[in-house]
C-alpha positions in Angstrom: 0.0 0.0 0.0 1.4 3.4 -0.9 2.2 5.9 1.9 -0.2 8.7 2.3 0.6 12.1 3.7 -1.5 13.0 6.9 -3.2 16.0 5.2 -4.2 13.9 2.2 -5.4 11.1 4.5 -7.6 13.5 6.4 -9.0 15.0 3.3 -9.8 11.5 1.8 -11.5 10.5 5.2 -13.6 13.7 5.1 -14.6 12.9 1.5 -15.4 9.4 2.4 -17.6 10.6 5.4 -19.5 13.3 3.2 -20.2 10.7 0.5 -23.2 9.2 2.3 -26.9 8.8 1.2 -29.7 11.0 2.4 -31.0 9.6 5.7 -34.3 7.6 5.6 -35.8 9.9 8.2 -35.3 12.8 5.9 -36.9 11.0 3.0 -39.8 10.2 5.2 -40.2 13.6 6.7 -40.2 15.4 3.2 -42.5 12.8 1.9 -40.0 11.7 -0.8 -39.4 15.2 -2.2 -35.8 14.9 -1.1 -34.3 11.6 -2.1 -31.1 12.4 -4.0 -28.0 13.9 -2.5 -26.7 16.8 -4.9 -23.0 16.3 -3.7 -23.0 12.7 -3.9 -19.9 11.4 -5.7 -19.0 8.2 -7.3 -15.3 7.1 -6.9 -14.8 6.1 -10.5 -16.8 8.7 -12.3 -15.7 11.9 -10.6 -12.4 12.9 -8.9 -11.7 14.9 -5.9 -10.2 18.4 -6.1 -6.6 17.4 -5.2 
């Protein structure tokens, strides 16, 4: 495994945590008006900014 710099590792961890689906209680509360996450990112299709 390649060595990661600490700053890059923290940024990757933040991106990993942000890349979650909309919680089910939000979908229920908004009566399915909010189902998609606008900032959702696929690991293969789009890249991170640095």
